[in-house]
Every structure is written in C-alpha cells, then in structure tokens.
C-alpha positions in Angstrom: 41.2 -16.2 0.0 39.2 -14.2 2.7 35.5 -14.6 2.6 32.8 -12.6 4.5 32.4 -15.5 7.0 36.2 -15.3 8.1 37.2 -13.0 11.0 39.3 -10.2 9.5 42.1 -8.6 11.6 41.8 -4.8 12.0 38.1 -4.5 11.1 35.4 -3.5 13.5 32.2 -5.5 12.6 30.0 -3.4 14.9 31.3 -0.1 13.4 30.9 -1.3 9.8 27.4 -2.7 10.7 26.5 0.7 12.1 27.8 2.5 8.9 25.8 0.2 6.8 22.7 1.1 8.8 23.3 4.9 8.7 23.6 5.0 4.9 20.3 3.2 4.4 17.6 5.5 2.9 14.5 5.4 4.9 12.4 3.4 2.5 15.2 0.5 2.5 15.5 0.7 6.3 11.7 0.4 6.6 11.6 -2.6 4.4 14.6 -4.3 6.1 12.7 -4.0 9.5 9.1 -4.9 8.4 10.2 -8.0 6.4 11.9 -9.3 9.6 9.0 -10.5 12.0 11.3 -10.7 15.1 12.7 -7.3 14.5 9.3 -5.8 13.6 8.0 -7.1 16.9 10.8 -5.5 19.0 10.6 -2.2 17.1 6.8 -1.9 17.6 6.8 -3.0 21.2 5.1 -0.6 23.6 2.9 0.8 20.8 5.7 2.4 18.9 5.4 2.8 15.1 8.0 2.3 12.3 8.1 6.1 11.5 10.9 8.3 9.9 10.8 10.4 13.0 11.7 7.3 15.2 14.8 6.5 13.0 17.4 7.0 15.7 15.5 4.8 18.1 15.0 2.2 15.3 18.6 2.2 14.5 19.6 1.6 18.0 17.2 -1.2 18.5 18.5 -2.9 15.2 22.1 -2.5 16.4 21.3 -4.0 19.7 19.5 -7.0 18.2 22.4 -7.6 15.9 24.7 -7.5 18.9 22.5 -9.9 20.9 22.8 -12.4 17.8 26.6 -11.9 17.8 26.4 -10.3 14.3 25.2 -13.6 12.7 25.5 -14.1 9.0 21.8 -14.0 8.6 21.5 -10.7 10.2 24.5 -9.1 8.5 23.7 -10.6 5.1 20.1 -9.2 5.1 21.5 -5.7 6.0 24.2 -5.9 3.3 21.6 -7.0 0.8 19.7 -3.7 1.5 22.8 -1.5 1.7 24.6 -2.8 -1.5 22.3 -1.0 -4.1 22.6 2.3 -2.1 26.3 2.7 -3.6 24.8 2.6 -7.1 28.1 3.2 -9.1 30.0 0.6 -7.2 27.1 -1.9 -7.3 26.6 -1.3 -11.1 30.3 -1.7 -11.8 30.7 -5.0 -9.9 27.5 -6.5 -11.1 28.1 -5.7 -14.7 31.5 -7.2 -14.5 30.3 -10.4 -12.6 27.6 -10.8 -15.4 30.0 -10.2 -18.2 31.5 -12.9 -20.6 34.8 -11.6 -19.4 34.3 -12.8 -16.0 32.7 -16.1 -17.2 35.9 -16.7 -19.2 38.0 -15.8 -16.1 35.9 -18.1 -13.9 36.4 -21.0 -16.3 40.0 -20.4 -16.7 40.5 -20.5 -12.9 38.0 -23.3 -12.4 35.7 -21.2 -10.0 32.1 -22.2 -9.3 29.1 -20.1 -10.4 28.7 -18.9 -6.8 32.4 -17.8 -6.5 33.1 -14.1 -6.9 36.8 -13.1 -7.2 38.6 -10.0 -8.6 41.9 -10.3 -10.3 44.5 -7.8 -9.2 44.2 -6.0 -12.5 40.4 -5.5 -11.9 40.7 -4.8 -8.2 43.2 -1.9 -9.2 40.8 -0.8 -11.9 37.7 -0.7 -9.5 39.2 0.2 -6.2 39.1 3.9 -5.2 40.4 5.3 -2.0 37.3 7.7 -1.7 35.2 4.5 -1.4 37.4 2.9 1.3 34.6 2.5 3.8 32.4 0.7 1.2 35.2 -1.7 0.3 35.8 -2.5 3.9 32.1 -3.2 4.1 32.6 -5.5 0.9 35.5 -7.1 2.6 33.6 -8.0 5.7 30.1 -8.9 4.5 29.8 -9.5 0.8 30.4 -13.0 -0.9 33.4 -11.5 -2.6 36.6 -13.4 -1.9 39.6 -11.2 -1.4 43.3 -12.4 -1.6 45.3 -11.4 1.3 47.2 -8.7 -0.8 43.9 -7.0 -1.7 42.7 -7.2 1.9 45.8 -5.6 3.1 45.5 -2.8 0.4 42.0 -2.1 1.8 42.8 -2.2 5.3 46.1 -0.2 5.0 44.9 2.4 2.6 43.9 4.8 5.4 47.2 4.2 7.4 49.3 4.9 4.2 47.5 8.1 3.5 48.1 9.3 7.2 51.8 8.4 6.9 52.2 10.3 3.6 50.6 13.3 5.2 52.9 13.1 8.2 55.9 12.7 5.9 54.8 15.9 4.0 54.3 17.7 7.3 58.0 16.7 8.2 59.4 17.7 5.0 57.5 21.1 5.2 59.1 21.6 8.6 62.6 20.6 7.3 62.2 23.1 4.3 61.3 25.9 6.7 64.4 25.1 8.7 66.5 25.0 5.6 65.1 28.3 4.3 65.8 29.7 7.8 69.3 28.5 7.7 69.8 29.8 4.1 68.5 33.1 5.1 71.1 33.2 8.0 73.8 32.1 5.5 73.0 34.7 3.1 73.0 37.4 5.9 76.4 36.1 7.0 77.8 36.4 3.4 76.5 39.9 3.2 78.2 40.7 6.4 81.4 39.3 5.3 81.2 41.0 2.0 80.7 44.3 3.7 83.6 43.6 6.1 85.7 42.7 2.9 84.8 46.0 1.4 85.6 48.0 4.5 88.7 46.2 5.3 90.4 46.0 1.8 93.7 47.3 3.4 93.7 44.5 5.9 93.1 41.9 3.1 96.5 40.2 3.4 96.3 39.9 7.2 92.8 38.5 6.9 93.2 36.4 3.9 93.3 33.2 6.1 90.1 34.3 7.8 88.6 35.1 4.3 89.5 31.6 3.0 87.8 30.1 6.2 84.7 32.2 5.6 84.6 31.2 1.9 84.6 27.6 3.1 81.9 28.1 5.2 80.1 30.0 2.5 80.6 27.2 0.1 79.1 24.6 2.8 76.2 26.9 3.3 75.6 27.4 -0.4 75.7 23.6 -0.8 73.3 23.2 2.0 71.1 25.8 0.3 71.1 24.1 -3.1 70.3 20.8 -1.5 67.4 22.5 0.6 66.2 24.1 -2.7 66.2 20.7 -4.5 64.4 19.1 -1.7 61.9 22.0 -1.6 61.2 21.7 -5.4 60.7 17.9 -4.9 58.2 18.5 -2.0 56.4 21.2 -4.0 56.0 18.8 -6.8 54.7 16.2 -4.6 52.3 18.7 -2.9 51.1 19.8 -6.3 50.4 16.2 -7.5 48.5 15.5 -4.1 46.7 18.7 -4.5 45.6 17.9 -8.1 44.3 14.6 -7.0 42.3 15.9 -4.2 40.9 18.6 -6.3 39.8 15.9 -8.7 38.2 13.9 -6.0 36.5 17.1 -4.9 35.2 17.8 -8.4 33.9 14.2 -8.7 32.2 14.6 -5.3 30.7 18.0 -6.2 29.5 16.5 -9.6 27.9 13.6 -7.8 26.2 15.8 -5.4 24.9 18.0 -8.2 23.5 14.9 -9.9 21.8 13.9 -6.7 20.5 17.3 -6.1 19.1 17.6 -9.7 17.4 14.1 -9.2 15.8 15.0 -6.0 14.7 18.3 -7.4 13.0 16.3 -10.3 11.5 13.9 -7.9 10.1 16.7 -5.6 8.6 18.4 -8.8 7.0 15.2 -9.8 5.5 14.5 -6.4 4.3 18.2 -6.3 2.5 17.7 -9.6 1.0 14.5 -8.4 -0.2 16.1 -5.1 -1.9 19.0 -7.2 -3.5 16.3 -9.3 -5.0 14.5 -6.3 -6.1 17.8 -4.8 -8.0 18.7 -8.1 -9.6 15.2 -8.1 -10.6 15.8 -4.5 -12.2 19.1 -5.2 -14.1 17.5 -8.2 -15.3 14.7 -6.1 -16.3 17.1 -3.3 -18.4 19.2 -5.7 -20.0 16.0 -7.2 -20.8 14.7 -3.6 -22.5 18.2 -2.9 -24.6 17.8 -6.1 -25.5 14.2 -5.2 -26.4 15.4 -1.6 -28.7 18.1 -3.1 -30.3 15.7 -5.6 -30.9 13.2 -2.8 -32.6 16.0 -0.6 -34.7 16.8 -3.7 -35.6 13.2 -4.2 -36.4 12.7 -0.5 -38.7 15.6 -0.5 -40.5 14.2 -3.7 -40.7 10.7 -2.1 -42.2 12.2 1.0 -44.8 14.0 -1.1 -45.4 10.9 -3.1 -45.9 8.8 0.1 -48.4 11.3 1.4 -50.3 11.0 -2.0 -50.1 7.3 -1.8 -51.5 7.2 1.8 -54.3 9.5 0.9 -55.1 7.4 -2.2 -54.9 4.1 0.0 -57.3 5.7 2.5 -59.8 6.6 -0.2 -59.4 3.1 -1.6 -60.0 1.6 1.8 -63.1 3.7 2.3 -64.4 2.5 -1.2 -63.9 -1.0 -0.2 -65.2 -0.9 3.2 -68.9 -0.9 2.4 -69.0 -4.2 0.5 -66.7 -6.0 3.1 -68.7 -4.8 5.9 -72.0 -5.7 4.2 -70.9 -9.3 3.4 -69.2 -9.9 6.8 -72.6 -9.0 8.6 -74.7 -11.5 6.6 -75.9 -14.7 8.4 -75.6 -17.0 5.6 -77.6 -20.0 7.1 -80.5 -17.8 8.3 -80.5 -16.0 4.9 -80.7 -19.4 3.1 -83.7 -20.5 5.0 -85.6 -17.3 4.4 -84.9 -16.9 0.8 -87.4 -18.6 -1.6 -84.8 -20.0 -4.0 -85.2 -22.1 -7.1 -83.8 -25.7 -7.0 -80.8 -24.6 -9.1 -80.2 -21.3 -6.9 -80.6 -23.5 -3.8 -78.1 -26.0 -4.9 -75.6 -23.0 -5.7 -76.4 -21.5 -2.4 -75.6 -24.7 -0.5 -72.3 -25.0 -2.5 -71.3 -21.7 -1.4 -72.1 -22.5 2.3 -70.0 -25.6 2.0 -67.2 -23.4 0.8 -67.8 -21.1 3.8 -67.8 -24.0 6.3 -64.2 -24.9 4.9 -62.7 -22.0 6.6 -60.5 -22.7 9.7 -62.8 -21.4 12.4 -65.9 -23.2 10.8 -67.9 -19.9 10.8 -70.2 -18.9 8.1 -68.5 -15.5 7.4 -66.3 -14.0 4.7 -62.7 -13.6 6.3 -60.8 -10.7 5.0 -62.0 -8.6 1.9 -64.1 -9.7 -0.9 -61.2 -10.0 -3.4 -59.3 -12.1 -0.8 -62.4 -14.6 -0.4 -62.8 -14.6 -4.2 -59.1 -15.4 -4.6 -59.3 -18.3 -2.2 -62.2 -19.8 -4.2 -60.2 -19.5 -7.3 -57.2 -21.3 -6.0 -58.6 -24.8 -6.4 -59.3 -24.1 -10.1 -55.8 -22.8 -10.7 -54.3 -25.9 -9.0 -56.4 -28.3 -10.8 -55.4 -26.8 -14.2 -51.8 -27.0 -13.2 -52.1 -30.7 -12.4 -53.6 -31.5 -15.6 -51.1 -29.4 -17.6 -48.2 -31.1 -15.7 -49.7 -34.6 -15.3 -46.8 -36.4 -17.1 -44.2 -35.0 -14.7 -46.4 -35.0 -11.5 -47.2 -38.8 -12.2 -43.7 -39.6 -11.9 -43.0 -37.4 -8.9 -45.9 -38.6 -7.0 -45.0 -42.4 -7.6 -48.6 -43.4 -7.5 -50.4 -42.8 -10.8 -53.7 -44.1 -9.6 -53.6 -42.1 -6.4 -52.6 -39.1 -8.4 -55.6 -39.4 -10.7 -57.9 -40.0 -7.9 -56.9 -36.8 -6.2 -57.4 -35.0 -9.6 -60.9 -36.5 -9.6 -61.6 -35.2 -6.1 -60.4 -31.8 -7.2 -62.9 -31.7 -9.9 -65.8 -31.9 -7.5 -64.2 -29.2 -5.3 -63.9 -26.9 -8.2 -67.3 -27.5 -9.4 -68.6 -26.6 -6.0 -66.4 -23.4 -6.0 -67.7 -22.4 -9.4 -71.4 -22.9 -8.3 -70.7 -20.8 -5.2 -69.2 -18.1 -7.2 -72.1 -18.1 -9.6 -74.4 -17.7 -6.7 -72.3 -15.0 -5.1 -72.4 -12.9 -8.3 -76.2 -13.1 -8.6 -76.5 -12.4 -4.7 -74.2 -9.4 -4.8 -76.1 -8.1 -7.8 -79.4 -8.3 -6.0 -77.9 -6.7 -2.8 -76.3 -3.8 -4.6 -78.8 -3.0 -7.3 -82.3 -4.2 -5.9 -82.2 -4.1 -2.2 -80.3 -0.9 -1.7 -80.6 2.4 -3.5 -77.8 4.2 -5.2 -77.8 6.9 -2.5 -77.4 4.3 0.2 -74.5 2.6 -1.6 -72.6 5.9 -1.9 -71.9 6.1 1.9 -68.8 4.2 3.3 -71.0 2.3 6.0 -73.8 -0.3 6.1 -77.0 1.3 5.0 -80.0 1.2 7.2 -82.7 -1.3 5.9 -85.6 0.0 3.8 -88.8 0.6 5.6 -91.2 -2.5 5.4 -94.1 -2.2 3.2 -97.6 -2.7 4.9 -98.5 -6.3 5.0 -94.9 -7.6 5.1 -93.8 -9.5 8.2 
C-alpha cells in the first residue's frame, strides 16, 4: 500500500502543490492563509494586505514557505483539506462511499481500522476517470487514501498510455496513407497493362509470359490493397471509438461549465438584489437622519429661546429677592437689640436668634446668603431631631452607646427650642420691618429704602 507519507516515483510534489494552490477559490485561499499565523505574518510583512488583487504574490509566498519547510505533512495536509472540497463531484463520491454501510462491511471483512481508507480494484475502476487524472495524482500524493501499487501505476501511467495510443494512431494513419498511395499506383499500373493488352491483342501469344508476370504482380498488389483496406477499416473504427469518447468527455465538460455558469449567474443576481436592498435601506436611513437633524435644529432653537426666557425670569426673581436679603444683611443685630424696647418674652426670643447667628463660622452677626437659605439652616436641627427620634431603635444599636445617644438627643431639644424661638422672633421682626417701618412704595424698589424722616422730638 502507498500512503501520502511515502515518496512516490514519477510524481513532482512541488508541481502538485502548485496545482492545488492554483485551483483554490479566493475564499478558500484567504481562509488557508489567515488561519496559519506564521503564513499570515509572512504574507502581510511590509504592510501588504491579503487581497484578491495580490493573489499571484500570495501564491508565490505560500509556495516558497512550503519549499522552505520541505513540503512537510502539516503544510501539505492543510492545503489538501482546503483543496479537496473544490472537486465537489469527486469529493462527494468518495465521502459518500467511505460513509456507506458497504465500505463498513468491506473494512470489517479486510480487518481495516476506522482511519484506514482503501478502494478495492472494482471501486477504483468505477470511480477513476482519466479526465480527473490530475486530481487523482493529488489524492495519491497527499490524501490519507492508501493505493495498491497497481492502482498507483494506473494513475501514474495513464497519461503515458494516452500519448502512446495517439502516437500509434498517427503511425497507422501514415501507413494507411502509404498503402493508399501504393494502391493508387497499382491501380494505375493495372489500367496501363489493360490498355496495353487491348492495343496488343495480336501480340498476345508473344506477350503471354509477360502477362502472367504482370498478373502475378497485380495479384500481389491487390492482396496488399485488401490488407491495407482492412487495416484502414480497423483504424477508422478505433478512431471513431476514440472520437466518440472524446465527444462524450467534451459534452460532460460543457454540461459542467453550463451548470457552473448558471450557478454563478444565480449568485450574482442574488448579490445584486442584496446590494439593492442595502442601498434602499441606506437611502431610508439617510432621509431619517436628515429629519432627525432638522428636528434637532428646531429643538435647539426652542431650547435657546427657553433658556433666554429662563434667564430673564431668574433675573426678575433675583431682583425680587434682592431687597429683603440686602435689608437683613445690613442690620446690626447687637445694636438693634440694645435699642429696641422689648418685652421679656420678645427679648428672650431675640437673644435666642442672636445665639443662632453667633453659631456661624465667622462668628459675625449677619445672615449669610439669602433669607430662605438662612431659614433652611435654622430648620436643619429640627429635621435631624425628628429623624433621630423616628429611627431611635436603629440608631441606638449603630451608635453602640444608648445613654450617649439619648444625651445627644436631649441636647438637640435645647438647640431646636432656641431655633424655634429665633424664628418666631424673626417672623415678628420681618413683619414689623416690611409693614410698619417701610411704606409699600419703598418696598416696591429693588434697593434698601431710605429711612423715614424723624419726627420732631425723636432723637
């Protein structure tokens, strides 16, 4: 048995490797290169790309790399795996047979392993076609099929036999032409003798010996002619049989080409339809993008208008808040408390408010920020106290010190009470400022009003 790992006489591995490479479709060649990291690195060296236009260069690089590796089994087997499905009919025929129950029975009968692939002489004669001679040579050199020596000789000598037959046909044609020429000469000689016989009837007796000699020659020529005609008929029959065989192969090749053309035309039509579909989707998306851009510009215009209206509203709101904030920030609270004639309750509330003011970081007796911000700071203690009481069960555990927690709550009560008293006083004071000291006309301006004229007798 000959396997693809044995050296086969009369086979050029580089030529068969190049033949496999040339028959690969671009998609299969691209996959073969990209899945081999070393080969991919070599083919893309220098900034080159694996592109269909670069196929001649890529094939040379693949061939050179295989030659450097001594056409190793790994290199050749990988290329054979990519090439094998290209010959679809041969591939399908062999694969169906090796997967069939018939081959399983043959393998069991001959005690072959599951990885052994062998064709009996009967199956080899059934599958082998001289038109696929190159493919069978590649199978002989690279496939896992094991061929007996007789099958290998038939594959390797098929081409030589055909050339010998054609040479023999050519030689027989030459011999036929020579025989026909001789036959023509003989016929001419007979005609000439017959003419001489008719013209020399009177000299028949004297020329009888010569006539007998000429008749013998005629018989010899006639016998040669019959032999030549028989040989000619045999050659014509062989030529007709060979012509019929070649015509059948040509018809098969033409039918295969027609099927391939039909399939490619169908594929081109499908791809063209797919391209048209994508072009339509692109136009629809382009139209949608234009509409989105238009809507975005409209919304941007509306947003700018809304932002302008918002800024104007904020400006008016700032002006409306400016007066009270300026008014309260200008008050000297300590001096005001000494000059006011307050009842004991109001004085207590006033002092509570002053304490809250003294808690500011800079220890100044002013209201930092706007009135709502100051008011919110006063309320934070109340909110924190309520949250501590509401979540006391959880906070006791988290604090880890129940007595310390409730002591802190107790202190918070004092702070909140002072804050409440301060806010009560603030409400009364703001009411007095806004509705007793200043007139409605003064309050309408966004600035601190001038003080009212002092009455006579007031210091």
